[in-house]
C-alpha positions in Angstrom: 73.3 45.6 89.2 69.5 45.5 89.3 69.6 47.7 92.4 71.8 50.2 90.7 69.5 50.4 87.7 66.5 50.7 90.0 68.2 53.6 91.9 69.0 55.4 88.6 65.4 54.9 87.3 63.8 56.1 90.5 66.1 59.1 90.6 65.2 60.3 87.1 61.9 62.0 88.0 64.0 64.3 90.3 65.5 65.9 87.2 62.2 67.5 86.3 61.3 68.7 89.8 61.6 72.5 90.3 64.0 72.4 93.3 64.3 75.0 95.9 62.5 78.4 95.9 64.5 81.2 94.3 64.5 83.5 97.3 65.1 82.6 100.9 62.2 82.8 103.4 61.4 86.5 104.1 62.8 86.3 107.7 66.1 85.0 106.3 66.7 87.5 103.5 68.6 90.2 105.3 71.1 87.7 106.7 71.4 86.0 103.3 72.3 89.2 101.6 74.9 89.9 104.2 76.4 86.4 103.5 76.4 87.2 99.8 78.2 90.5 100.4 80.7 88.6 102.6 81.2 86.2 99.8 82.0 89.1 97.4 84.6 90.3 99.9 86.1 86.8 99.9 86.4 86.8 96.1 87.7 90.4 96.0 90.4 89.6 98.5 91.6 86.6 96.5 91.1 87.7 92.9 93.3 90.6 91.8 91.4 92.9 89.5 87.9 91.6 90.4 86.6 94.9 91.8 87.3 96.6 88.5 85.8 93.7 86.5 82.6 94.0 88.5 82.5 97.8 88.3 82.7 97.6 84.4 80.3 94.7 84.2 76.5 94.5 83.7 76.1 93.0 87.2 76.8 89.8 89.1 75.2 87.0 91.0 76.7 85.5 94.1 75.8 82.1 95.6 77.4 82.1 99.1 76.5 78.5 100.0 76.0 76.4 96.9 76.4 72.7 97.1 77.1 69.8 94.9 76.4 66.1 95.4 77.0 62.8 93.7 76.0 59.2 94.4 77.4 56.6 92.0 75.8 57.6 88.6 73.6 60.5 89.7 74.3 63.9 91.1 73.5 67.6 90.9 74.1 71.0 92.3 71.8 73.4 94.2 71.9 76.8 95.9 70.4 80.2 96.3 72.0 83.5 95.4 71.6 87.3 95.3 71.8 89.3 92.1 73.4 92.8 92.1 74.0 95.7 89.9 77.7 96.7 89.4 77.4 99.3 92.2 76.4 96.6 94.7 72.7 97.4 94.8 70.7 94.1 95.1 68.2 93.7 92.2 67.0 90.2 92.7 67.4 86.6 93.7 68.7 83.5 91.8 68.6 79.8 92.4 70.6 77.0 90.7 69.6 73.4 90.6 70.4 70.7 88.2 70.5 66.9 88.0 73.0 64.9 86.0 74.1 61.4 85.2 77.6 60.1 85.2 80.0 58.4 87.6 80.4 60.6 90.7 80.7 60.4 94.4 80.9 62.7 97.4 79.7 66.2 98.2 81.1 69.7 98.5 80.1 73.2 99.5 81.3 76.2 97.5 80.8 79.9 96.8 79.9 80.8 93.2 80.3 84.2 91.6 79.0 84.9 88.1 80.0 88.3 86.6 78.0 89.3 83.5 80.1 91.2 80.9 77.3 93.7 80.1 73.7 94.5 80.7 72.5 92.4 77.8 74.0 89.3 79.4 72.4 90.1 82.8 69.0 90.4 81.0 69.5 87.1 79.4 70.3 85.6 82.8 67.2 87.1 84.3 65.0 85.7 81.5 66.6 82.2 81.8 68.0 82.4 78.2 71.6 81.4 79.0 72.6 78.0 77.9 75.8 75.9 77.8 78.4 75.7 80.5 81.0 78.0 81.9 84.2 76.7 83.4 84.7 78.4 86.8 88.1 79.7 87.9 88.8 77.9 91.2 89.8 80.4 94.0 91.7 78.9 96.9 91.4 81.1 100.0 94.6 80.1 101.6 96.8 80.0 98.5 97.2 83.7 97.8 95.6 85.9 95.1 94.8 84.9 91.5 93.9 87.0 88.4 90.5 87.6 87.0 88.7 85.0 85.0 88.1 85.7 81.3 84.6 86.1 80.0 83.3 83.0 78.3 80.2 83.6 76.3 79.7 86.8 78.3 80.2 85.3 81.8 83.2 85.1 84.1 82.7 82.4 86.7 84.5 82.0 90.0 84.2 79.1 92.4 85.6 79.4 95.9 86.1 77.7 99.2 85.7 74.2 97.8 85.5 71.5 100.4 84.7 67.8 100.2 85.5 65.1 97.8 84.3 66.3 94.4 86.2 68.2 91.8 85.4 70.2 88.7 84.3 73.7 88.0 81.7 73.4 85.2 78.6 75.5 85.7 75.5 74.8 83.6 74.0 78.2 82.7 70.6 76.7 81.8 70.1 75.6 85.4 69.6 79.1 86.9 66.3 80.8 87.8 65.8 84.5 88.6 63.3 86.5 90.6 63.2 90.3 90.9 63.1 92.0 94.2 59.4 92.5 95.2 58.4 89.4 93.2 60.0 86.8 95.4 56.8 85.2 96.5 55.0 85.1 93.2 54.4 81.9 91.4 56.8 81.3 88.4 55.2 81.8 85.0 
């Protein structure tokens, strides 16, 4: 029991660490954007009506290779994404990282798509003003198509290609960071 308490206490400082950079390394950015666009094709193939939802939205963020981990009472999620206008033009980069406590075990990789209901919601995302959690609609690639997710507090969230031992589709909105194109390498304010 002492060892468990020690592990938890030693892990707590990780909660305040900034995590990964928002944008990938400059030499990896082109390939990363291609992966994000492939991720969008994956979701469009499996979610009936998604193309229209995106076209009528304020924009979207796609995280092609987000991950989630858990060890006994600690865990978290991490990943990088690309942010796009509704017409598919990339406007920036995003990163998600969080740390949480609670009984959990395992790890999984997933794609995450966030669709913003309007430009105001996209601007709030860019400024880091979104809070709360959104429940993501799970999209199973080999199970056929599903319908679009409803907007919850201005965001429709999709989670796809889940693998591993963990379950759950809650996404904490306060755990995202944004960086505009051309400002990828600047220090955060």
